[in-house]
PDB file of N, CA, C and O in Angstrom:
ATOM      1  N   MET A   1       0.705   3.844  17.980  1.00  0.00           N
ATOM      2  CA  MET A   1       0.382   4.910  18.894  1.00  0.00           C
ATOM      3  C   MET A   1      -1.090   5.276  18.724  1.00  0.00           C
ATOM      4  O   MET A   1      -1.509   5.692  17.644  1.00  0.00           O
ATOM      5  N   ALA A   2      -1.857   5.125  19.768  1.00  0.00           N
ATOM      6  CA  ALA A   2      -3.281   5.469  19.734  1.00  0.00           C
ATOM      7  C   ALA A   2      -3.449   6.958  19.991  1.00  0.00           C
ATOM      8  O   ALA A   2      -2.753   7.546  20.819  1.00  0.00           O
ATOM      9  N   THR A   3      -4.367   7.542  19.277  1.00  0.00           N
ATOM     10  CA  THR A   3      -4.673   8.953  19.434  1.00  0.00           C
ATOM     11  C   THR A   3      -6.143   9.081  19.792  1.00  0.00           C
ATOM     12  O   THR A   3      -6.987   8.384  19.228  1.00  0.00           O
ATOM     13  N   HIS A   4      -6.446   9.955  20.712  1.00  0.00           N
ATOM     14  CA  HIS A   4      -7.830  10.213  21.090  1.00  0.00           C
ATOM     15  C   HIS A   4      -8.359  11.351  20.242  1.00  0.00           C
ATOM     16  O   HIS A   4      -7.672  12.347  20.016  1.00  0.00           O
ATOM     17  N   LEU A   5      -9.571  11.193  19.782  1.00  0.00           N
ATOM     18  CA  LEU A   5     -10.186  12.186  18.922  1.00  0.00           C
ATOM     19  C   LEU A   5     -11.570  12.492  19.468  1.00  0.00           C
ATOM     20  O   LEU A   5     -12.363  11.587  19.726  1.00  0.00           O
ATOM     21  N   VAL A   6     -11.851  13.774  19.640  1.00  0.00           N
ATOM     22  CA  VAL A   6     -13.162  14.211  20.106  1.00  0.00           C
ATOM     23  C   VAL A   6     -13.776  15.054  19.004  1.00  0.00           C
ATOM     24  O   VAL A   6     -13.149  15.983  18.495  1.00  0.00           O
ATOM     25  N   VAL A   7     -15.002  14.725  18.641  1.00  0.00           N
ATOM     26  CA  VAL A   7     -15.704  15.481  17.614  1.00  0.00           C
ATOM     27  C   VAL A   7     -16.897  16.153  18.279  1.00  0.00           C
ATOM     28  O   VAL A   7     -17.753  15.488  18.864  1.00  0.00           O
ATOM     29  N   ARG A   8     -16.943  17.457  18.185  1.00  0.00           N
ATOM     30  CA  ARG A   8     -18.012  18.219  18.829  1.00  0.00           C
ATOM     31  C   ARG A   8     -18.950  18.817  17.794  1.00  0.00           C
ATOM     32  O   ARG A   8     -18.631  18.910  16.608  1.00  0.00           O
ATOM     33  N   ASN A   9     -20.116  19.218  18.280  1.00  0.00           N
ATOM     34  CA  ASN A   9     -21.105  19.949  17.471  1.00  0.00           C
ATOM     35  C   ASN A   9     -21.573  19.156  16.249  1.00  0.00           C
ATOM     36  O   ASN A   9     -21.712  19.709  15.158  1.00  0.00           O
ATOM     37  N   ILE A  10     -21.811  17.874  16.439  1.00  0.00           N
ATOM     38  CA  ILE A  10     -22.359  17.039  15.376  1.00  0.00           C
ATOM     39  C   ILE A  10     -23.882  17.155  15.414  1.00  0.00           C
ATOM     40  O   ILE A  10     -24.497  17.080  16.477  1.00  0.00           O
ATOM     41  N   GLU A  11     -24.471  17.338  14.250  1.00  0.00           N
ATOM     42  CA  GLU A  11     -25.921  17.433  14.170  1.00  0.00           C
ATOM     43  C   GLU A  11     -26.540  16.136  14.679  1.00  0.00           C
ATOM     44  O   GLU A  11     -25.996  15.057  14.443  1.00  0.00           O
ATOM     45  N   PRO A  12     -27.662  16.228  15.369  1.00  0.00           N
ATOM     46  CA  PRO A  12     -28.318  15.022  15.875  1.00  0.00           C
ATOM     47  C   PRO A  12     -28.615  13.992  14.784  1.00  0.00           C
ATOM     48  O   PRO A  12     -28.521  12.790  15.031  1.00  0.00           O
ATOM     49  N   SER A  13     -28.969  14.444  13.594  1.00  0.00           N
ATOM     50  CA  SER A  13     -29.272  13.509  12.506  1.00  0.00           C
ATOM     51  C   SER A  13     -28.021  12.731  12.076  1.00  0.00           C
ATOM     52  O   SER A  13     -28.114  11.559  11.711  1.00  0.00           O
ATOM     53  N   VAL A  14     -26.857  13.381  12.118  1.00  0.00           N
ATOM     54  CA  VAL A  14     -25.612  12.705  11.764  1.00  0.00           C
ATOM     55  C   VAL A  14     -25.247  11.689  12.847  1.00  0.00           C
ATOM     56  O   VAL A  14     -24.829  10.572  12.542  1.00  0.00           O
ATOM     57  N   ALA A  15     -25.405  12.078  14.100  1.00  0.00           N
ATOM     58  CA  ALA A  15     -25.124  11.158  15.205  1.00  0.00           C
ATOM     59  C   ALA A  15     -26.060   9.953  15.138  1.00  0.00           C
ATOM     60  O   ALA A  15     -25.639   8.824  15.387  1.00  0.00           O
ATOM     61  N   GLN A  16     -27.322  10.191  14.804  1.00  0.00           N
ATOM     62  CA  GLN A  16     -28.286   9.097  14.674  1.00  0.00           C
ATOM     63  C   GLN A  16     -27.902   8.178  13.524  1.00  0.00           C
ATOM     64  O   GLN A  16     -27.979   6.957  13.658  1.00  0.00           O
ATOM     65  N   ALA A  17     -27.494   8.740  12.411  1.00  0.00           N
ATOM     66  CA  ALA A  17     -27.083   7.937  11.257  1.00  0.00           C
ATOM     67  C   ALA A  17     -25.864   7.085  11.606  1.00  0.00           C
ATOM     68  O   ALA A  17     -25.763   5.939  11.168  1.00  0.00           O
ATOM     69  N   LEU A  18     -24.944   7.635  12.387  1.00  0.00           N
ATOM     70  CA  LEU A  18     -23.772   6.881  12.830  1.00  0.00           C
ATOM     71  C   LEU A  18     -24.197   5.705  13.704  1.00  0.00           C
ATOM     72  O   LEU A  18     -23.705   4.590  13.530  1.00  0.00           O
ATOM     73  N   GLU A  19     -25.104   5.952  14.636  1.00  0.00           N
ATOM     74  CA  GLU A  19     -25.604   4.890  15.515  1.00  0.00           C
ATOM     75  C   GLU A  19     -26.291   3.790  14.699  1.00  0.00           C
ATOM     76  O   GLU A  19     -26.101   2.604  14.969  1.00  0.00           O
ATOM     77  N   GLU A  20     -27.083   4.183  13.708  1.00  0.00           N
ATOM     78  CA  GLU A  20     -27.799   3.208  12.894  1.00  0.00           C
ATOM     79  C   GLU A  20     -26.838   2.387  12.039  1.00  0.00           C
ATOM     80  O   GLU A  20     -27.006   1.176  11.902  1.00  0.00           O
ATOM     81  N   ALA A  21     -25.829   3.049  11.462  1.00  0.00           N
ATOM     82  CA  ALA A  21     -24.826   2.325  10.664  1.00  0.00           C
ATOM     83  C   ALA A  21     -24.057   1.354  11.546  1.00  0.00           C
ATOM     84  O   ALA A  21     -23.778   0.226  11.140  1.00  0.00           O
ATOM     85  N   ALA A  22     -23.713   1.795  12.760  1.00  0.00           N
ATOM     86  CA  ALA A  22     -22.996   0.928  13.693  1.00  0.00           C
ATOM     87  C   ALA A  22     -23.827  -0.300  14.022  1.00  0.00           C
ATOM     88  O   ALA A  22     -23.299  -1.411  14.062  1.00  0.00           O
ATOM     89  N   ALA A  23     -25.104  -0.117  14.256  1.00  0.00           N
ATOM     90  CA  ALA A  23     -25.985  -1.243  14.577  1.00  0.00           C
ATOM     91  C   ALA A  23     -26.084  -2.212  13.401  1.00  0.00           C
ATOM     92  O   ALA A  23     -26.072  -3.428  13.591  1.00  0.00           O
ATOM     93  N   ARG A  24     -26.183  -1.669  12.184  1.00  0.00           N
ATOM     94  CA  ARG A  24     -26.247  -2.535  10.996  1.00  0.00           C
ATOM     95  C   ARG A  24     -24.987  -3.374  10.847  1.00  0.00           C
ATOM     96  O   ARG A  24     -25.043  -4.517  10.392  1.00  0.00           O
ATOM     97  N   HIS A  25     -23.859  -2.808  11.229  1.00  0.00           N
ATOM     98  CA  HIS A  25     -22.579  -3.511  11.081  1.00  0.00           C
ATOM     99  C   HIS A  25     -22.169  -4.271  12.340  1.00  0.00           C
ATOM    100  O   HIS A  25     -21.108  -4.896  12.371  1.00  0.00           O
ATOM    101  N   GLY A  26     -22.994  -4.220  13.362  1.00  0.00           N
ATOM    102  CA  GLY A  26     -22.723  -4.972  14.583  1.00  0.00           C
ATOM    103  C   GLY A  26     -21.525  -4.484  15.365  1.00  0.00           C
ATOM    104  O   GLY A  26     -20.775  -5.285  15.923  1.00  0.00           O
ATOM    105  N   ARG A  27     -21.338  -3.184  15.412  1.00  0.00           N
ATOM    106  CA  ARG A  27     -20.227  -2.618  16.180  1.00  0.00           C
ATOM    107  C   ARG A  27     -20.674  -1.359  16.899  1.00  0.00           C
ATOM    108  O   ARG A  27     -21.765  -0.842  16.660  1.00  0.00           O
ATOM    109  N   SER A  28     -19.830  -0.885  17.764  1.00  0.00           N
ATOM    110  CA  SER A  28     -20.148   0.325  18.516  1.00  0.00           C
ATOM    111  C   SER A  28     -20.063   1.542  17.599  1.00  0.00           C
ATOM    112  O   SER A  28     -19.473   1.485  16.520  1.00  0.00           O
ATOM    113  N   ALA A  29     -20.662   2.641  18.050  1.00  0.00           N
ATOM    114  CA  ALA A  29     -20.573   3.887  17.280  1.00  0.00           C
ATOM    115  C   ALA A  29     -19.122   4.328  17.167  1.00  0.00           C
ATOM    116  O   ALA A  29     -18.715   4.863  16.135  1.00  0.00           O
ATOM    117  N   GLU A  30     -18.345   4.113  18.206  1.00  0.00           N
ATOM    118  CA  GLU A  30     -16.929   4.480  18.165  1.00  0.00           C
ATOM    119  C   GLU A  30     -16.182   3.653  17.114  1.00  0.00           C
ATOM    120  O   GLU A  30     -15.377   4.194  16.356  1.00  0.00           O
ATOM    121  N   ALA A  31     -16.446   2.353  17.070  1.00  0.00           N
ATOM    122  CA  ALA A  31     -15.804   1.489  16.074  1.00  0.00           C
ATOM    123  C   ALA A  31     -16.257   1.862  14.661  1.00  0.00           C
ATOM    124  O   ALA A  31     -15.464   1.836  13.720  1.00  0.00           O
ATOM    125  N   GLU A  32     -17.528   2.205  14.525  1.00  0.00           N
ATOM    126  CA  GLU A  32     -18.040   2.626  13.218  1.00  0.00           C
ATOM    127  C   GLU A  32     -17.363   3.921  12.777  1.00  0.00           C
ATOM    128  O   GLU A  32     -16.995   4.069  11.611  1.00  0.00           O
ATOM    129  N   HIS A  33     -17.204   4.840  13.693  1.00  0.00           N
ATOM    130  CA  HIS A  33     -16.533   6.112  13.413  1.00  0.00           C
ATOM    131  C   HIS A  33     -15.096   5.851  12.955  1.00  0.00           C
ATOM    132  O   HIS A  33     -14.634   6.449  11.984  1.00  0.00           O
ATOM    133  N   ARG A  34     -14.394   4.961  13.653  1.00  0.00           N
ATOM    134  CA  ARG A  34     -13.022   4.622  13.260  1.00  0.00           C
ATOM    135  C   ARG A  34     -12.983   4.040  11.851  1.00  0.00           C
ATOM    136  O   ARG A  34     -12.121   4.397  11.049  1.00  0.00           O
ATOM    137  N   GLU A  35     -13.917   3.147  11.556  1.00  0.00           N
ATOM    138  CA  GLU A  35     -13.934   2.516  10.229  1.00  0.00           C
ATOM    139  C   GLU A  35     -14.236   3.528   9.134  1.00  0.00           C
ATOM    140  O   GLU A  35     -13.633   3.479   8.061  1.00  0.00           O
ATOM    141  N   ILE A  36     -15.161   4.442   9.392  1.00  0.00           N
ATOM    142  CA  ILE A  36     -15.477   5.487   8.411  1.00  0.00           C
ATOM    143  C   ILE A  36     -14.241   6.349   8.143  1.00  0.00           C
ATOM    144  O   ILE A  36     -13.915   6.635   6.991  1.00  0.00           O
ATOM    145  N   LEU A  37     -13.568   6.754   9.195  1.00  0.00           N
ATOM    146  CA  LEU A  37     -12.352   7.564   9.031  1.00  0.00           C
ATOM    147  C   LEU A  37     -11.265   6.786   8.295  1.00  0.00           C
ATOM    148  O   LEU A  37     -10.611   7.322   7.400  1.00  0.00           O
ATOM    149  N   ARG A  38     -11.073   5.525   8.672  1.00  0.00           N
ATOM    150  CA  ARG A  38     -10.049   4.695   8.028  1.00  0.00           C
ATOM    151  C   ARG A  38     -10.340   4.566   6.537  1.00  0.00           C
ATOM    152  O   ARG A  38      -9.444   4.745   5.712  1.00  0.00           O
ATOM    153  N   ALA A  39     -11.581   4.260   6.188  1.00  0.00           N
ATOM    154  CA  ALA A  39     -11.946   4.086   4.780  1.00  0.00           C
ATOM    155  C   ALA A  39     -11.786   5.378   3.987  1.00  0.00           C
ATOM    156  O   ALA A  39     -11.331   5.358   2.844  1.00  0.00           O
ATOM    157  N   ALA A  40     -12.156   6.490   4.590  1.00  0.00           N
ATOM    158  CA  ALA A  40     -12.080   7.772   3.890  1.00  0.00           C
ATOM    159  C   ALA A  40     -10.651   8.253   3.699  1.00  0.00           C
ATOM    160  O   ALA A  40     -10.342   8.920   2.711  1.00  0.00           O
ATOM    161  N   LEU A  41      -9.790   7.919   4.631  1.00  0.00           N
ATOM    162  CA  LEU A  41      -8.442   8.491   4.603  1.00  0.00           C
ATOM    163  C   LEU A  41      -7.364   7.556   4.085  1.00  0.00           C
ATOM    164  O   LEU A  41      -6.219   7.978   3.918  1.00  0.00           O
ATOM    165  N   THR A  42      -7.692   6.315   3.828  1.00  0.00           N
ATOM    166  CA  THR A  42      -6.667   5.375   3.348  1.00  0.00           C
ATOM    167  C   THR A  42      -6.985   4.847   1.961  1.00  0.00           C
ATOM    168  O   THR A  42      -6.518   3.772   1.586  1.00  0.00           O
ATOM    169  N   ARG A  43      -7.766   5.581   1.201  1.00  0.00           N
ATOM    170  CA  ARG A  43      -8.062   5.184  -0.171  1.00  0.00           C
ATOM    171  C   ARG A  43      -6.796   5.258  -1.012  1.00  0.00           C
ATOM    172  O   ARG A  43      -5.916   6.077  -0.746  1.00  0.00           O
ATOM    173  N   PRO A  44      -6.702   4.409  -2.019  1.00  0.00           N
ATOM    174  CA  PRO A  44      -5.544   4.504  -2.908  1.00  0.00           C
ATOM    175  C   PRO A  44      -5.538   5.842  -3.643  1.00  0.00           C
ATOM    176  O   PRO A  44      -6.584   6.458  -3.843  1.00  0.00           O
ATOM    177  N   ALA A  45      -4.375   6.268  -4.030  1.00  0.00           N
ATOM    178  CA  ALA A  45      -4.258   7.537  -4.747  1.00  0.00           C
ATOM    179  C   ALA A  45      -5.042   7.464  -6.048  1.00  0.00           C
ATOM    180  O   ALA A  45      -5.039   6.438  -6.729  1.00  0.00           O
ATOM    181  N   ARG A  46      -5.702   8.541  -6.383  1.00  0.00           N
ATOM    182  CA  ARG A  46      -6.466   8.585  -7.631  1.00  0.00           C
ATOM    183  C   ARG A  46      -5.521   8.680  -8.810  1.00  0.00           C
ATOM    184  O   ARG A  46      -4.485   9.343  -8.747  1.00  0.00           O
ATOM    185  N   ARG A  47      -5.891   8.012  -9.878  1.00  0.00           N
ATOM    186  CA  ARG A  47      -5.094   8.092 -11.099  1.00  0.00           C
ATOM    187  C   ARG A  47      -5.467   9.357 -11.856  1.00  0.00           C
ATOM    188  O   ARG A  47      -6.616   9.799 -11.823  1.00  0.00           O
ATOM    189  N   SER A  48      -4.502   9.925 -12.527  1.00  0.00           N
ATOM    190  CA  SER A  48      -4.783  11.123 -13.312  1.00  0.00           C
ATOM    191  C   SER A  48      -5.570  10.738 -14.561  1.00  0.00           C
ATOM    192  O   SER A  48      -5.566   9.581 -14.981  1.00  0.00           O
ATOM    193  N   PHE A  49      -6.237  11.714 -15.139  1.00  0.00           N
ATOM    194  CA  PHE A  49      -6.993  11.485 -16.368  1.00  0.00           C
ATOM    195  C   PHE A  49      -6.063  10.982 -17.466  1.00  0.00           C
ATOM    196  O   PHE A  49      -6.431  10.099 -18.241  1.00  0.00           O
ATOM    197  N   LYS A  50      -4.874  11.537 -17.532  1.00  0.00           N
ATOM    198  CA  LYS A  50      -3.888  11.121 -18.531  1.00  0.00           C
ATOM    199  C   LYS A  50      -3.530   9.645 -18.339  1.00  0.00           C
ATOM    200  O   LYS A  50      -3.451   8.898 -19.314  1.00  0.00           O
ATOM    201  N   ASP A  51      -3.313   9.220 -17.094  1.00  0.00           N
ATOM    202  CA  ASP A  51      -2.980   7.825 -16.824  1.00  0.00           C
ATOM    203  C   ASP A  51      -4.107   6.886 -17.230  1.00  0.00           C
ATOM    204  O   ASP A  51      -3.857   5.804 -17.761  1.00  0.00           O
ATOM    205  N   VAL A  52      -5.341   7.296 -16.982  1.00  0.00           N
ATOM    206  CA  VAL A  52      -6.490   6.476 -17.374  1.00  0.00           C
ATOM    207  C   VAL A  52      -6.555   6.350 -18.897  1.00  0.00           C
ATOM    208  O   VAL A  52      -6.761   5.257 -19.423  1.00  0.00           O
ATOM    209  N   LEU A  53      -6.381   7.456 -19.593  1.00  0.00           N
ATOM    210  CA  LEU A  53      -6.445   7.426 -21.059  1.00  0.00           C
ATOM    211  C   LEU A  53      -5.329   6.580 -21.653  1.00  0.00           C
ATOM    212  O   LEU A  53      -5.567   5.800 -22.575  1.00  0.00           O
ATOM    213  N   THR A  54      -4.125   6.724 -21.140  1.00  0.00           N
ATOM    214  CA  THR A  54      -3.004   5.962 -21.714  1.00  0.00           C
ATOM    215  C   THR A  54      -3.083   4.478 -21.373  1.00  0.00           C
ATOM    216  O   THR A  54      -2.427   3.665 -22.024  1.00  0.00           O
ATOM    217  N   ALA A  55      -3.861   4.116 -20.382  1.00  0.00           N
ATOM    218  CA  ALA A  55      -4.013   2.706 -20.029  1.00  0.00           C
ATOM    219  C   ALA A  55      -5.075   2.010 -20.880  1.00  0.00           C
ATOM    220  O   ALA A  55      -5.196   0.785 -20.831  1.00  0.00           O
ATOM    221  N   MET A  56      -5.838   2.764 -21.653  1.00  0.00           N
ATOM    222  CA  MET A  56      -6.878   2.164 -22.493  1.00  0.00           C
ATOM    223  C   MET A  56      -6.239   1.378 -23.634  1.00  0.00           C
ATOM    224  O   MET A  56      -5.256   1.827 -24.224  1.00  0.00           O
ATOM    225  N   PRO A  57      -6.790   0.210 -23.945  1.00  0.00           N
ATOM    226  CA  PRO A  57      -6.218  -0.589 -25.033  1.00  0.00           C
ATOM    227  C   PRO A  57      -6.516   0.030 -26.385  1.00  0.00           C
ATOM    228  O   PRO A  57      -7.481   0.779 -26.535  1.00  0.00           O
ATOM    229  N   ASP A  58      -5.694  -0.282 -27.357  1.00  0.00           N
ATOM    230  CA  ASP A  58      -5.897   0.172 -28.727  1.00  0.00           C
ATOM    231  C   ASP A  58      -6.940  -0.749 -29.346  1.00  0.00           C
ATOM    232  O   ASP A  58      -6.693  -1.944 -29.512  1.00  0.00           O
ATOM    233  N   VAL A  59      -8.097  -0.205 -29.687  1.00  0.00           N
ATOM    234  CA  VAL A  59      -9.193  -1.040 -30.183  1.00  0.00           C
ATOM    235  C   VAL A  59      -9.523  -0.789 -31.652  1.00  0.00           C
ATOM    236  O   VAL A  59     -10.531  -1.297 -32.143  1.00  0.00           O
ATOM    237  N   GLY A  60      -8.730  -0.048 -32.340  1.00  0.00           N
ATOM    238  CA  GLY A  60      -8.996   0.192 -33.756  1.00  0.00           C
ATOM    239  C   GLY A  60      -8.557   1.568 -34.186  1.00  0.00           C
ATOM    240  O   GLY A  60      -7.961   2.326 -33.421  1.00  0.00           O
ATOM    241  N   THR A  61      -8.864   1.871 -35.424  1.00  0.00           N
ATOM    242  CA  THR A  61      -8.499   3.179 -35.969  1.00  0.00           C
ATOM    243  C   THR A  61      -9.712   4.094 -35.931  1.00  0.00           C
ATOM    244  O   THR A  61     -10.830   3.650 -35.671  1.00  0.00           O
ATOM    245  N   ASP A  62      -9.482   5.371 -36.191  1.00  0.00           N
ATOM    246  CA  ASP A  62     -10.583   6.332 -36.198  1.00  0.00           C
ATOM    247  C   ASP A  62     -11.641   5.945 -37.232  1.00  0.00           C
ATOM    248  O   ASP A  62     -12.832   6.161 -37.008  1.00  0.00           O
ATOM    249  N   GLU A  63     -11.217   5.376 -38.356  1.00  0.00           N
ATOM    250  CA  GLU A  63     -12.152   4.996 -39.407  1.00  0.00           C
ATOM    251  C   GLU A  63     -13.115   3.912 -38.918  1.00  0.00           C
ATOM    252  O   GLU A  63     -14.251   3.838 -39.387  1.00  0.00           O
ATOM    253  N   ASP A  64     -12.678   3.082 -37.992  1.00  0.00           N
ATOM    254  CA  ASP A  64     -13.550   2.033 -37.452  1.00  0.00           C
ATOM    255  C   ASP A  64     -14.742   2.621 -36.713  1.00  0.00           C
ATOM    256  O   ASP A  64     -15.758   1.949 -36.533  1.00  0.00           O
ATOM    257  N   PHE A  65     -14.623   3.858 -36.288  1.00  0.00           N
ATOM    258  CA  PHE A  65     -15.674   4.477 -35.496  1.00  0.00           C
ATOM    259  C   PHE A  65     -16.369   5.608 -36.235  1.00  0.00           C
ATOM    260  O   PHE A  65     -17.075   6.405 -35.617  1.00  0.00           O
ATOM    261  N   ASP A  66     -16.183   5.691 -37.538  1.00  0.00           N
ATOM    262  CA  ASP A  66     -16.806   6.719 -38.350  1.00  0.00           C
ATOM    263  C   ASP A  66     -18.209   6.275 -38.717  1.00  0.00           C
ATOM    264  O   ASP A  66     -18.375   5.366 -39.531  1.00  0.00           O
ATOM    265  N   PHE A  67     -19.232   6.905 -38.127  1.00  0.00           N
ATOM    266  CA  PHE A  67     -20.607   6.500 -38.324  1.00  0.00           C
ATOM    267  C   PHE A  67     -21.358   7.401 -39.307  1.00  0.00           C
ATOM    268  O   PHE A  67     -22.582   7.320 -39.415  1.00  0.00           O
ATOM    269  N   ARG A  68     -20.639   8.244 -40.011  1.00  0.00           N
ATOM    270  CA  ARG A  68     -21.310   9.121 -40.977  1.00  0.00           C
ATOM    271  C   ARG A  68     -21.918   8.298 -42.097  1.00  0.00           C
ATOM    272  O   ARG A  68     -21.307   7.340 -42.571  1.00  0.00           O
ATOM    273  N   GLN A  69     -23.107   8.663 -42.518  1.00  0.00           N
ATOM    274  CA  GLN A  69     -23.782   7.966 -43.611  1.00  0.00           C
ATOM    275  C   GLN A  69     -23.233   8.471 -44.940  1.00  0.00           C
ATOM    276  O   GLN A  69     -23.004   9.670 -45.097  1.00  0.00           O
ATOM    277  N   PRO A  70     -23.020   7.568 -45.902  1.00  0.00           N
ATOM    278  CA  PRO A  70     -22.492   8.002 -47.231  1.00  0.00           C
ATOM    279  C   PRO A  70     -23.516   8.784 -48.019  1.00  0.00           C
ATOM    280  O   PRO A  70     -23.237   9.215 -49.138  1.00  0.00           O
TER     281      PRO A  70
END
């Protein structure tokens, strides 16, 4: 199902940046807008800090990282 979207009151500099990005990617401003929205809204879910920490490999004991001078 296609949905029409109208965006109003965009600053001229933002509209210009959209046009320039579209030209760099060889597509219309409308296609560039769709791609920007798709990329921003379909990112994978972020992992929690806890999940990142628990996924870290065990690389040694605390003593292995003790840098105090005797």
